[in-house]
C-alpha positions in Angstrom: 135.4 -120.0 -138.0 136.8 -121.0 -134.5 136.3 -117.3 -133.5 132.6 -117.2 -134.4 131.9 -120.4 -132.5 133.8 -119.2 -129.7 131.6 -115.9 -129.4 129.0 -117.6 -129.9 129.5 -120.4 -126.5 130.5 -116.7 -124.7 127.3 -115.1 -125.9 125.0 -117.6 -123.4 123.5 -115.8 -120.5 125.8 -115.6 -117.3 123.2 -116.6 -115.0 121.6 -119.1 -116.8 124.9 -121.4 -115.0 124.4 -119.6 -111.7 120.6 -120.5 -111.8 122.0 -124.8 -112.5 123.9 -124.1 -109.6 121.7 -122.7 -107.4 118.9 -125.3 -108.0 121.5 -128.2 -107.0 122.5 -126.3 -104.2 117.9 -125.9 -103.3 117.5 -129.5 -103.9 120.5 -130.6 -102.1 119.1 -128.3 -98.7 115.7 -129.7 -99.7 117.3 -133.5 -99.4 119.1 -132.8 -96.2 115.5 -132.0 -94.5 113.9 -135.0 -95.8 116.3 -137.1 -94.5 116.1 -135.6 -91.4 112.4 -135.2 -91.3 112.4 -138.8 -91.7 115.3 -139.9 -88.9 113.5 -137.3 -86.8 109.5 -139.5 -87.4 111.1 -143.2 -86.9 112.7 -142.3 -83.7 109.5 -140.5 -82.4 107.6 -143.7 -83.8 110.0 -145.7 -81.7 110.7 -143.5 -78.7 108.7 -145.6 -76.5 110.5 -148.9 -77.5 113.3 -147.0 -76.8 112.6 -146.0 -73.7 111.3 -149.2 -72.6 114.4 -150.8 -73.5 116.4 -148.2 -71.4 114.1 -148.3 -68.2 115.2 -152.4 -68.2 119.2 -151.8 -68.7 118.7 -149.4 -65.7 116.8 -151.4 -64.0 119.4 -154.9 -64.8 122.4 -152.3 -63.4 120.4 -151.5 -60.3 120.4 -155.4 -59.8 124.1 -155.8 -60.0 124.3 -153.1 -57.8 122.3 -154.5 -55.2 123.7 -158.0 -55.8 127.2 -156.6 -55.2 126.8 -155.3 -52.2 124.9 -158.4 -50.8 127.7 -160.3 -52.7 130.4 -158.4 -50.1 127.8 -159.2 -47.2 127.8 -162.9 -48.3 131.4 -163.1 -48.1 131.5 -161.8 -44.7 128.5 -164.4 -43.0 128.2 -167.2 -45.6 124.6 -166.2 -46.9 123.2 -163.6 -48.3 121.2 -161.0 -46.1 117.6 -161.6 -44.7 115.6 -160.7 -42.3 114.5 -161.9 -38.8 112.3 -164.1 -38.3 110.5 -166.9 -40.1 109.3 -165.0 -43.2 111.2 -161.6 -43.9 110.0 -159.3 -45.9 111.8 -158.1 -49.1 112.4 -154.6 -47.1 113.5 -156.1 -44.1 116.4 -157.8 -45.8 117.7 -155.2 -47.7 117.7 -152.7 -45.1 120.4 -154.8 -43.5 122.3 -153.9 -46.7 121.7 -150.6 -46.3 122.3 -150.2 -42.0 125.9 -151.6 -43.4 126.5 -149.4 -46.9 123.6 -146.7 -46.6 126.7 -143.7 -47.8 127.2 -146.3 -50.4 124.4 -147.1 -52.0 121.7 -144.2 -53.0 118.1 -144.9 -52.4 117.0 -144.7 -55.9 118.9 -148.0 -56.4 116.3 -149.9 -54.4 113.6 -149.0 -57.3 112.7 -150.0 -60.5 112.5 -147.4 -62.9 109.8 -149.1 -64.8 107.8 -149.0 -62.2 107.3 -145.2 -61.7 107.7 -145.4 -57.6 109.4 -143.2 -55.5 112.7 -143.5 -53.5 112.9 -143.3 -50.2 113.8 -140.0 -48.5 116.9 -139.3 -46.7 117.6 -137.6 -43.5 119.9 -134.8 -42.9 123.2 -137.5 -42.6 122.1 -138.9 -46.0 120.6 -142.1 -43.7 117.1 -143.6 -45.1 115.1 -146.8 -44.4 113.2 -149.0 -46.9 109.3 -149.8 -47.0 107.1 -151.8 -48.9 106.6 -148.8 -50.7 110.0 -147.5 -51.2 111.2 -150.6 -52.3 111.0 -151.8 -56.1 112.7 -155.5 -55.8 111.5 -158.6 -54.2 114.1 -160.2 -53.0 115.1 -164.0 -51.4 112.6 -165.4 -48.9 115.1 -168.4 -47.4 118.4 -168.2 -46.5 121.0 -167.9 -49.4 124.2 -169.5 -49.3 127.4 -168.2 -52.1 127.4 -171.4 -53.7 123.9 -171.4 -53.7 122.2 -171.1 -57.6 118.7 -169.7 -57.0 117.1 -166.3 -57.4 118.1 -163.7 -55.3 116.0 -160.3 -56.4 113.5 -159.2 -59.0 111.2 -156.4 -60.3 108.6 -157.0 -57.7 106.0 -157.2 -60.2 105.0 -156.8 -63.4 103.9 -153.1 -64.4 104.2 -150.7 -67.7 107.9 -150.9 -68.3 108.2 -154.7 -67.6 104.5 -156.4 -69.2 106.2 -159.8 -70.9 108.8 -160.6 -67.5 110.5 -159.6 -65.3 114.7 -158.6 -64.6 115.9 -161.3 -62.1 119.3 -161.7 -60.7 120.4 -164.9 -59.6 123.5 -165.5 -56.6 125.3 -166.1 -58.8 125.7 -162.6 -60.7 123.8 -163.7 -64.1 121.1 -161.2 -64.7 117.8 -162.7 -66.7 114.5 -161.6 -68.1 112.4 -164.0 -67.2 108.9 -164.5 -68.8 105.9 -164.1 -67.6 105.1 -168.0 -68.6 107.8 -168.9 -66.3 106.9 -167.6 -63.3 104.7 -168.8 -60.2 101.1 -167.9 -61.1 99.9 -166.6 -57.9 102.9 -164.0 -57.0 104.1 -163.2 -60.2 107.4 -163.5 -58.7 110.3 -166.6 -59.3 109.9 -169.3 -57.0 112.0 -168.9 -53.3 111.0 -164.6 -53.3 108.8 -162.3 -51.7 107.7 -158.9 -51.6 
């Protein structure tokens, strides 16, 4: 009787087992495709938010680099760079940094990535000068010394990349996102900064 049972079991067509394996393989591939499609759609839906966050991080990095070079100058002079005259514009003050460290400072460092503005053009020797149009950040309006804690620089304006506020670097090197409600309502800048 055992031999009959074995024969009956072996009499099953071989394609039945193969079909089950093929079906499982197809279902596995479809599951992977569904997961990849879902993840892709999720990323696409969040892509705008991720791009905005990346620009905010890039802006913060730019501000920290500007702070680093400005602090280097402040250690030598006792105060952060400030243009000449009673009310120097931001680009006039930051051109002092460009004059001192121009080869180390790329023009795109002075543009907030979220602003969409274009950086200053370099001449054949790699030199450049900032103007209102090629500077994406506001700067000190009055003299500030190293020991003071006050806003040093920030995004020049609230724009598409920073609709709820702006990044501000302080004289102690910290960078904070300041909401629009905390800015001067007339200038939309922290107190003590100028465009």
